[in-house]
N, C-alpha and C positions, 0 to 999 in steps of 0.2 A: 744235408741236401735240402734244396728249396721246397721240394714236394712235401717232405716231412714237416718243415717249418710251417708251410701253409696249412697242412692238415692239423697240426697242433693248435694253431691259431683258431681254426674253425671249431675244433673240439672245445677249446676254452670259451670262445664266444657263445657257442650253443649252450654249454653248461651254465655259464654265468647269466645268460638271458633267462633260462629257466629258473635259476636260483633267485634272481632279482624279482621275477614275477611272483614266485611263491612267497618270498619274504615280504614283498610289497603288499600283496593281498592279505597276508596274515596280519601284518602290523597295522594296515589300514582298518582291518576289521576290528582289531583290539582297540585302536584309538577311537573308532566310531562307536563301539559298544560302551566304552568308558564315558565319552561325551554324552551319549544318549542316557546313560544311567544318572549322570549329574543333572542333566536337564529334566529328567523324569522326577528326581528328588525335589527339584525346585517347584515343578508343577504340582507335585503331591501336596506340598504345603499350601499353595494357593487354592487348590481345588477343595481342600478340607474346610476352608472358610465358607464355601458355598454348600457343602454337603452335610455338615454337622452343625449342631447347636453351638452358638458362639461361646457359651460358658464352658462346654466340653472342650472346645478348641483351646481356650485359655488354660484349662487344667491339665492338658496332656502334652506339655512341651518335650518330655523325655522321649517321645516317639519320633520327634523330628531330628533328622540327621544334619540338615543344613542350617546355618545360622539365620535367624529371622527375628523380627520384632513387629509388634502390632501397635497401631495408633488409633485411638478412638476420638472422634470430634463431635462437637455439639452442633446445634443448628446455626451457630455463628462461625462455624469452621475453626473453633478454638479447641485445642487439644485438652481433653479431660482425663485421658488414661493412656498409659504406655505399659506394654507387657512384652515378654519375649526373652531372648538370650543375651540381651545387652542391657546394661544399667543406664537407662536414659530417663530423664525427667521431662514432664510436660512443658516446663519453662525453658527448655533448651532451645536456643535460637536456631541452631542448625536443624533440629527436629521440626520446628515450625516451617522452615524453608522447604523441607522435604514434603511436609503435608500440603503446603500451598501448591507446590509443583504437581503433586499427584492429583489434587482436587481440580486443578486447572486443565488437566489432560482431557482430551476429547473422548478417549476410551476408558473403560473401567480397568483395563489391564495395560501395563506398559513397562518401559525400561528406562531408568535414569542412568545413561551410559557414563556420565562423569563420576558417578559414585558406585557403579557396579551393583545397582539395586534394581531388582525386579519387583513390581508392586501390583496389587489387585485391590480395588476398593468396592465396598458394598454398603448400601444404605443400612443404617443401624439406629433404631429409635428415631431421634430427631436429627441425627447427623450421619456420619459415615464411620465405618471401620476400615482401616487400610492396613494390609499385610505387606511387609517388606521382606524380601529374601536376599541375603547377601550372596551374590554370585562370584565374588572374588576368590573365595576359597575353592569353589568348584572349578573356576577357570584356572587357578593355580595348580590344582590337582590334575586337570586335563593337560595343561601345558607341560607339567612335570612328566606326565605319562608319555607325551609325544617326545620329549627330550630323551627319556630313558629308552624308548623304542628306537629312536634314531641312533643312539650310541650302541645299543645291542645289535641293531640291524647292520650298522657299519662294521662292527667287530665280526659278526657272523659272516658278512659278505666277504671281508678280507680274508678270513680263515678259509672259507670255501674257495676263494680265488687261488690262494696258495696251494690248497689241496688239488684243485683242478690243474694247476701248472705241473704239479708232481705227477698226477695221474695221467695227464696227457702224454707225458714222456713214456710212461709205462704202456699206455694204450697203443701208441704208434710204433712201438718197438717191433712187433711182428711185421707190420707194413714196411718199416724201414729195412728189415732183414730181407723181405721179399723183393723190394726194389733193388737192394744191393746185389742180391743173387741174380736178378734179371740182368742188371747192367754188367755184372761180371760174366754172365753167360754170353751176352752179346759180344763183349770184348774178347773172351776166350774163343768163341766160335769164329769170330772174324779173323782172329790171329791164326787159328788152325786152318781156315779155308784158304789163306793166302798161299800156303805152300803147294797144295794140289793144283790150284789155279795157275800158279807160276809154271809148274811142270806141264800142265795141259797146253799152256800158251807156247812154251818152248818146243814141245814136240810138234804142235800144229805148225809153228813157224818153220821148223826144219823140213816138214813135209811140203809146205808151201814153197820154200826156196829150193827144194830138190828138183833136179833136172831129169828125174826118172820119167822115161817116156811112157811107162805103163799107166801112169795116172791120166785119166780122161779129163776132159774139160769140166764135166760135172763134178768130178771128185775134187778138182782144184777149187771150184766154186764153193763146195761144201767146207773144204779146209779153211778157205778165207772167211766163211761165216763163223766157223768155230773160233778162229782167231779174234774176230770182232766181238763175238758174244763173250768170250773169255776175258777180253780186255775190259768190256763194260762191267762184267761181274767183278773183276778185280778192283775196278774203281769204286763200285758200290761197297765192297767189303772194306776197302781202305777208308771210305767215308764213314761207315758204321763204326769202325774201330776208332777213328778220330773222335766221333761224337761220344762214344762210350767212355773214352778216356777223359774227355773234357768234362762230362757230367759226373764222372766218378771223382775227379779231383776237386771240383767245385770252385777252386781258386788257383791263381797262378802260383806255381811252385818256384819257378825261376824268375826273379825280377831283376831287370837291368834297365838302364836308361836308354829308351828307344826314341829316335827322332821320327815321329809320325809323318812329318812333312817329307822326309827322304823316302820313307816306305811307300807313301802314296805316289810320289813322283816316279820311283823306280818301276812300280807296277803299271803305271800309266804308259811308260815307255815300252814295256814288254807287251802291252795290249794294243798298241797302235796298229801293228800289222793285222791283228785279228779284226779290229773294227774296219780297217781299210779293205780287207778281203771281203767283208760282208757289206761293203758299200754303206757304212754308217759314219756319222760325224762325231768325233770325240773332242770335247772342249773341257778345259779345266782352269781352275784358279786355286793355287795352293799357297797358303801363307807359310813363310819360312820359320824354322826353329821352333816348331811346336813339338814338345817332348813330354814323355810320360814314362812311368815305371811299369814294366810288364815283360811279356815274352815277345820278343821281336818276330820270331817265326810265326807265332799265332796271329799277331797283328797283321803281318804280311799276308797270311792266308785269308784273313778277314777281308782285306782290300781286294784280293783276287776273287773271292766269292761274290762280292757285291758287283765288281766289274763284269764278271762272267754272267751273273744274273741279268744285269742291264743289257748285255749283248744278246743274250738268248731271247729275252722277252720284249725287246724294242722292235718297233715296226720297221719294215723295209725302207732303207734310206733315212732312218730315224736319227735323232740327235741324242747323244749322251753327254751329260754335264756333271763334272765332279768338282766339288768345292770343299776346301778345308780352311777353317778360320777359327780364331779365338772368339768366344762369345762373352767371356769374362776373364778375370785375372788368372783363374785356375780352371777354366772350362774351355773346351774346344768342341767344335761340331764338324762332322764329316757328312757331306751330302752327296749322294749318287742318284742322279735323276735320268730317266730315259722316257722318250715318247713311246706310246703304244697303248694297247687296250687297258683301260682303267680297272683297277682292282675294286670290286664292290665293297661298300662300307662294312657289310656284315662278314666279310672274309679277311679283313685286314688284321684282325687279332689272332687268326689261326694260320696265317701263311708261314709262320715260323715253327709250326709243328712238324715233326718228322713225317716224311713221305706224303706231305699234303700237296695237293694240286688244286688250284683255285677253280678251274673249269676244264671242260673237255678239250678246249683249244690248246691247253698247255700240255696235255698228256702225250702229244706227238712230238714234243721237244726232247732233246737229250737231257739226261740227268734223271735222278730218282727222288727229287724233292727233299734232299738232305742238306743242300748247301746253306739255306737260310737258317736251318736248325743249328748247324755247326757254327754259323756266324753269330747267332744269338748266344750260344754257349761260350764262345770266346769273349764276347762283349760282357756277359754277366760275370765271367771269371775275372775280368778287369774292372769290375764295379761300374760298368757303363750302362747305357740304355739305348735301345733301338726302337724305332717306330716308323710307320709308313704313312704317307699322305698321297692321295690320288685325286687329281682334278685337272680339268683343262687338257685332257689327253696326255697327261704326264703322271708317272709313278715316281715318287720321291722317297728314298730311304734315308733317314736321319740317324746318325750315331753320335752320341755325346759321351765324352770322357772327361775325367778329372786329370788335368795335366800339370806339369811343373810350372811354377810361377815365373821363372826366368830361364833363359836359354842356358843349357849345360852341354858340355861336349859329350856326344853319344858314344857309348862303348860298344864296339862291334866285335 
């Protein structure tokens, strides 16, 4: 059932949105804390150069967790001492280049991006002491942490997604059972109501046709009203039964090759008298040999419902136009248009609901608001789509089907 499918999708989406938010916040926090600790370790080394005696700083390298080295220069900016966790010599050309770049910097602290080195300089005796911290290890550690978190997060997300799919089926089972029982009740009640209604109508018609002179004029009028109301009630029950059966089946059980062109033409011919009596103009353009697989009786009912709806809600002396044509090799579109009061935009999505009436002006019409709901159920069972457009004093109902690519002989 489509209701359960939509409910399961909403369940999964809501669950995964919450899971994604929690995992995202947790892993972002872990990644941020990791990066902050790496940056703090780098800063700790640079700050100790300012807060402690230089000789103590040289003598306590075991307390430093991040790779670093120290360069001391004289008044001529020549390197006179190197210390730290790297085996470097003052005569190293690369080391001289680093010292020159650090001494030429405008600020006492900076970052040599090409070499992943963060530095801090400080006057020392007649020259400078420059501390370098290798940030590549910390960056590698941080990047590795992010990669690990991404892998773990993806695995956890996929696992929870699979669990949500399984749990969603379990969660909607009671709802599905309730919907199934409701539809079964409607179908059973509609079926059981048909028999007493038929009996009531038969008895009322016998009385109405009776030539018994004892019946007064008022009695005959009441009997006529009983017949009319019973006929209307029987039509409602039959429509409810049809809708319940269509929704319960979900898809077409009997598939045969149906010529949609012939079905539309035949129903147009049968409705010509109806439109003529109501003084309305009926025009049509039907492309030949448009065929599809489905239930021919249901498709014929669909066409009748749309034509009946157009006749009921078209303005006096109005114009009804029916068009059937291919829109692609395997797609066809049926259009039923009528002049009349436009359907408001906020009501176009709900006019296919059961017992829905768009406004008070429609409640005095015949019918119970089930026709379009039945039409939609027939279209969905044939994997088609229906929508309505309303503008320029016209209401247009569009139906699209997947059809056969080439003409085939219809089986009747």
